[in-house]
C-alpha positions in Angstrom: -70.4 48.8 -42.3 -67.7 49.6 -44.8 -64.9 47.3 -45.9 -62.3 49.0 -43.7 -64.2 48.2 -40.5 -64.5 44.6 -41.6 -60.8 44.2 -42.2 -59.8 45.8 -38.9 -62.2 43.5 -37.0 -60.8 40.4 -38.7 -57.2 41.4 -37.8 -58.1 42.0 -34.2 -59.8 38.6 -33.9 -56.8 36.9 -35.5 -54.4 38.6 -33.1 -56.5 37.5 -30.1 -56.6 33.9 -31.3 -52.8 33.8 -31.9 -52.2 35.2 -28.3 -54.4 32.5 -26.8 -52.6 29.7 -28.7 -49.1 31.1 -27.7 -50.1 31.1 -24.1 -51.0 27.5 -24.3 -47.6 26.4 -25.7 -45.0 25.0 -23.2 -42.1 27.2 -22.2 -38.8 26.4 -24.0 -36.6 24.1 -21.9 -33.4 25.4 -20.3 -30.2 24.2 -22.1 -28.8 21.0 -20.6 -25.1 20.7 -19.8 -24.6 17.1 -20.6 -21.8 15.0 -19.1 -19.0 14.7 -21.7 -16.5 11.9 -22.2 -13.0 13.0 -21.3 -10.6 10.8 -23.3 -7.4 12.8 -22.5 -6.5 10.6 -19.5 -7.7 7.2 -20.7 -11.0 5.3 -20.5 -13.6 5.9 -17.9 -13.1 9.7 -17.4 -15.9 12.2 -17.7 -15.9 16.0 -17.5 -17.6 17.3 -14.4 -20.4 19.6 -15.7 -19.4 23.2 -15.9 -15.7 22.5 -15.3 -12.6 21.3 -17.1 -12.0 18.7 -14.4 -12.2 15.1 -15.5 -13.4 12.4 -13.0 -13.2 8.6 -13.0 -15.1 6.5 -10.5 -13.8 3.0 -9.9 -14.3 0.2 -7.4 -13.4 -3.3 -6.4 -15.1 -6.1 -4.5 -12.9 -8.9 -3.1 -13.7 -11.9 -1.0 -11.4 -14.6 0.4 -11.4 -17.9 2.2 -8.2 -18.7 4.1 -6.8 -21.8 5.7 -4.0 -21.4 8.2 -1.1 -23.9 8.7 -3.3 -26.7 7.5 -0.3 -29.1 7.0 0.6 -29.0 10.7 -1.4 -31.3 13.1 0.3 -30.1 16.2 -2.7 -29.7 18.6 -0.4 -28.3 21.3 1.1 -25.5 19.4 0.2 -23.2 16.5 -1.0 -26.0 14.1 -4.3 -26.4 12.4 -5.8 -28.2 15.3 -4.7 -25.7 18.0 -7.9 -24.9 20.0 -6.8 -21.3 20.6 -6.1 -20.4 17.0 -8.4 -19.7 14.0 -7.9 -22.4 11.5 -10.1 -20.9 8.8 -11.0 -17.3 8.1 -13.3 -15.4 5.8 -12.7 -11.8 4.6 -14.6 -9.5 2.3 -13.4 -6.1 1.2 -15.0 -3.3 -0.8 -13.1 -0.4 -2.5 -14.2 3.0 -3.8 -11.7 5.0 -5.9 -12.0 8.5 -7.2 -9.5 10.0 -9.6 -9.7 13.6 -10.8 -7.4 15.4 -13.3 -7.2 18.8 -14.8 -4.6 20.7 -16.7 -3.2 24.0 -15.3 -0.6 26.4 -16.6 1.9 24.7 -14.2 1.1 21.2 -15.3 -1.3 18.4 -14.3 -3.4 18.8 -11.2 -4.6 15.4 -9.9 -6.3 14.0 -6.8 -6.7 10.3 -6.0 -8.5 8.7 -3.2 -9.0 4.9 -2.5 -11.0 3.9 0.5 -11.6 0.3 1.5 -13.9 -1.2 4.1 -13.3 -4.8 5.3 -15.8 -7.1 6.9 -14.6 -10.3 8.6 -15.1 -12.3 11.7 -13.0 -9.7 13.7 -15.2 -6.8 12.6 -15.3 -3.9 10.1 -12.3 -1.6 9.7 -12.4 1.4 7.3 -9.0 2.3 5.8 -7.6 4.9 3.5 -5.4 3.1 1.0 -4.5 6.2 -1.0 -5.3 9.8 -0.6 -3.0 12.3 -2.3 -2.7 15.4 -4.5 -0.3 15.7 -7.4 0.6 19.1 -8.9 3.2 19.0 -11.5 6.1 17.0 -9.9 4.7 17.4 -6.4 3.0 14.5 -4.6 1.4 15.2 -1.1 -0.6 12.7 0.9 -0.8 9.0 1.3 0.8 7.4 -1.7 3.0 4.4 -2.6 6.3 4.8 -0.7 9.2 6.0 -2.8 11.3 3.2 -1.3 8.9 0.6 -2.9 9.5 -1.1 -6.2 8.5 -4.8 -6.5 5.8 -5.8 -4.1 5.1 -9.3 -5.4 3.0 -10.9 -8.1 0.9 -13.1 -5.9 -1.9 -12.4 -3.4 0.8 -12.9 -0.6 -1.4 -14.6 2.0 0.0 -13.7 4.5 2.2 -10.9 3.2 5.7 -12.2 3.3 7.5 -10.2 0.7 10.7 -8.3 1.5 10.0 -4.6 1.6 8.1 -2.2 3.7 5.1 -3.4 5.7 3.5 -0.1 4.7 3.3 0.1 0.9 1.4 3.4 1.1 2.7 6.1 3.4 2.1 9.8 4.1 4.7 11.9 2.3 5.7 15.0 0.5 7.7 14.1 -2.6 9.0 15.8 -5.8 9.6 13.8 -9.0 11.7 15.1 -11.8 11.4 13.4 -15.2 14.4 13.6 -17.5 12.9 12.0 -20.6 13.4 8.6 -22.2 11.7 7.0 -19.1 14.3 8.3 -16.6 13.0 10.0 -13.4 14.3 10.8 -9.9 12.4 11.5 -6.7 13.3 13.1 -3.4 10.8 12.7 -0.5 10.1 13.0 3.2 7.9 10.2 4.5 6.3 9.4 7.9 9.0 7.6 9.9 6.5 6.4 12.5 4.8 4.1 9.9 8.0 2.1 9.2 9.2 1.6 12.8 9.8 -1.8 14.1 10.6 -2.7 17.7 13.3 -0.9 19.7 14.4 -3.5 22.2 16.1 -3.2 25.5 18.9 -5.2 27.1 18.9 -4.7 30.9 21.6 -6.2 33.2 19.1 -7.2 35.9 17.5 -10.3 37.3 14.9 -10.3 34.6 17.3 -10.5 31.7 16.9 -9.0 28.3 13.3 -8.6 27.2 11.3 -6.9 24.4 10.4 -3.3 25.2 9.2 -0.8 22.5 11.4 2.0 23.7 11.1 4.4 20.8 10.8 8.1 21.6 8.2 10.3 20.0 8.4 10.9 16.3 10.9 13.7 15.5 12.3 13.4 12.1 10.6 12.0 8.9 12.3 9.5 6.8 14.3 10.9 3.9 14.0 8.9 0.6 15.6 9.4 -2.8 15.3 7.1 -5.8 16.3 6.8 -9.4 14.0 5.0 -11.8 14.1 3.9 -15.5 10.9 2.7 -17.3 11.3 1.6 -20.9 10.0 -1.0 -23.3 12.2 -3.8 -22.0 11.1 -3.2 -18.4 12.1 -1.1 -15.4 15.1 -0.6 -13.1 15.1 1.0 -9.7 17.5 2.2 -7.0 16.6 3.9 -3.8 18.1 4.9 -0.4 16.6 6.2 2.8 17.5 7.6 6.2 15.5 6.7 9.3 16.0 8.1 12.9 16.2 5.5 15.7 16.1 7.1 19.1 14.9 6.7 22.7 14.3 9.4 25.3 14.6 8.5 29.0 14.2 12.1 30.2 10.4 11.8 30.4 9.2 10.3 33.7 5.6 9.4 32.8 5.3 5.7 33.6 3.0 5.1 30.6 5.6 6.7 28.2 7.6 3.7 26.9 10.2 6.2 25.6 11.1 6.8 29.2 10.3 3.8 31.3 9.3 0.3 30.4 8.0 -2.7 32.4 9.4 -6.2 32.6 7.5 -8.7 34.5 5.6 -5.9 36.2 8.7 -4.0 37.3 9.8 -0.6 36.1 13.1 -0.5 34.2 14.9 2.7 33.4 16.4 2.9 29.9 19.7 4.4 31.1 20.0 7.5 28.9 19.1 9.2 25.6 20.6 8.1 22.4 19.8 8.7 18.7 21.2 6.8 15.8 20.7 7.4 12.0 19.4 4.2 10.4 19.6 3.7 6.7 18.6 1.4 3.9 19.2 0.8 0.2 17.2 -1.2 -2.2 17.6 -2.1 -5.9 15.5 -4.1 -8.4 14.7 -4.8 -12.0 11.6 -5.9 -13.8 12.1 -7.6 -17.2 9.2 -7.9 -19.8 9.1 -11.3 -21.5 6.7 -10.9 -24.4 8.6 -13.6 -26.4 7.2 -16.2 -23.9 3.7 -14.8 -23.7 2.1 -11.3 -23.7 2.3 -9.8 -20.2 4.9 -12.2 -18.9 7.5 -10.6 -16.5 10.4 -11.5 -14.3 11.4 -9.6 -11.2 14.5 -9.4 -9.0 15.1 -7.2 -5.9 17.7 -6.9 -3.1 17.9 -4.7 -0.1 20.1 -4.0 2.9 19.9 -1.7 5.8 20.8 -0.9 9.4 18.2 0.5 11.7 15.6 0.5 8.9 14.4 -3.1 9.2 10.7 -2.3 8.4 11.7 -0.9 5.0 13.9 -3.9 4.1 11.9 -6.9 5.3 8.2 -7.5 5.7 5.9 -9.9 7.6 8.6 -11.1 10.0 7.3 -11.1 13.6 9.8 -9.9 16.3 11.8 -7.7 13.9 13.7 -4.8 15.5 15.3 -1.6 14.4 17.8 -1.7 17.2 18.7 -2.7 20.8 19.4 -0.3 23.7 22.3 -1.6 25.6 22.9 -1.3 29.4 24.8 2.0 29.0 21.9 3.5 26.9 23.6 3.3 23.5 21.6 2.0 20.6 23.0 -0.8 18.5 21.3 -0.8 15.1 19.9 -4.1 13.7 21.1 -5.2 10.3 18.5 -6.5 7.8 19.0 -8.1 4.4 16.5 -9.2 1.8 16.7 -10.8 -1.6 14.0 -12.3 -3.8 12.1 -12.2 -7.0 9.0 -13.3 -8.9 7.7 -14.6 -12.2 4.3 -14.1 -13.8 3.2 -16.2 -16.8 0.0 -16.0 -18.9 -0.9 -19.4 -20.3 -3.8 -18.0 -22.2 -5.6 -14.6 -22.1 -7.7 -16.1 -19.3 -5.3 -18.3 -17.3 -2.1 -17.2 -15.5 0.3 -18.4 -12.8 2.3 -16.2 -10.4 5.3 -17.0 -8.2 7.3 -15.2 -5.5 10.4 -16.3 -3.5 12.1 -14.4 -0.8 14.9 -14.8 1.8 15.5 -12.3 4.7 18.1 -12.2 7.4 17.8 -10.0 10.5 20.9 -9.7 12.7 20.3 -7.9 16.0 22.5 -7.2 19.0 20.5 -9.8 21.1 20.3 -13.3 19.7 16.7 -13.5 20.7 15.9 -10.9 18.0 17.9 -12.6 15.2 15.8 -14.4 12.6 16.1 -15.9 9.2 13.0 -16.3 7.0 12.3 -18.0 3.7 9.0 -17.7 1.9 7.6 -19.0 -1.4 4.2 -18.2 -2.8 2.4 -19.4 -5.9 -1.1 -19.2 -7.4 -3.3 -20.1 -10.3 -5.7 -17.4 -11.6 -8.7 -17.7 -13.9 -10.0 -14.4 -15.5 -13.1 -15.3 -17.4 -14.0 -11.6 -17.9 -12.2 -8.3 -17.9 -11.5 -7.1 -14.3 -12.8 -10.4 -12.8 -10.7 -13.2 -11.4 -10.9 -16.4 -9.4 -7.7 -17.7 -7.9 -6.2 -20.2 -5.5 -2.9 -19.6 -3.7 -0.4 -21.4 -1.4 2.2 -19.7 0.8 5.0 -21.6 2.5 7.2 -19.8 5.1 10.1 -21.2 7.1 11.7 -19.3 10.0 14.8 -19.9 12.0 15.0 -17.7 15.1 18.2 -17.0 16.9 16.7 -18.5 20.1 14.0 -21.2 20.2 12.9 -23.8 17.7 12.6 -23.5 14.0 9.1 -23.5 12.6 7.2 -23.4 9.3 3.7 -22.6 8.1 1.7 -23.5 5.0 -1.2 -21.2 4.3 -3.8 -21.4 1.5 -6.4 -19.0 0.1 -9.2 -18.8 -2.5 -9.9 -15.3 -3.8 -12.8 -14.0 -5.9 -12.3 -10.4 -7.1 -14.1 -8.0 -9.4 -12.5 -4.6 -10.3 -14.6 -2.1 -12.3 
């Protein structure tokens, strides 16, 4: 065997050994598209893998213990000892919030959804708190009403602040920013969500009585506002239009827009009428860092005719109008004024106060009502996003007919937002 044969055989053996070793090695892993932090929109955002969309997942757990009218020992009425009323009440609520944002050639594209589920003695009720899309200046979906400004510093147990009962409402809105913190919004909002009672006065043996005589929803509310947000605080002015109407042309007995019932007897409404209700609201928030960081003072006033649900809140028996015997609608006047103060004693302790007065003046005295409410709480925040607080709410009401009454309600809340 010559030297050439020996070298060729050695090379062949080495090649065979290398091939066997390569076959035994693991395959190279596929590249991983790791989740990346997205800091363009604040903390907590991450890029969705394979996209330029940023997502933030948040949540909240809240539990409360409430005591109703505990300062009243009237066992024959609505007091704490009333056998037909709940005197104490537990409530727990969980929130899930999803916020996505992405830049487009037309501006920011954002979606936001907040869903809460509540478990209490009366059962579980899922609710959509927010659910909207924002594209540039356009907002479409369920968002904070453009007629809302100051909604109170306290827990508001029960809610008694002057303003819409529906803080979030379905809408189409466009907001234009003018720079230096100045912006204006024009919107259409769901008018059915802000309706109050439409009462009826009938000249019959039964006398005037409550009857929700609204016709079907035709026109959305039209809202416009002007807002200023600067270092000293914020200022706000808004107006709205709201249709109040009844339709007696429909004969279905279960359609309260056509026929109502008083003491079991059918009552015709006497015609079709439509009135344009309206409301205006203005307010200011003033930052008070010279007292303590985060301190703020608020003031707000509103007036309207036929738009009661947008001016006052938490007042039972409120009406948008009264249908007279000839079928004409007389709009109800509503006035609200109030404010609040929040003070941080230390980074972990704070107190919050609200005070509010409302006056509802309807065509029928039985639907007139004056209401005054005061709320205050003490809150301990031992960790970021976590609080334990106790609150008292006092409400005094003076109806146009019947006796005056008041109520003192208390609550303890434990809440963690993350």
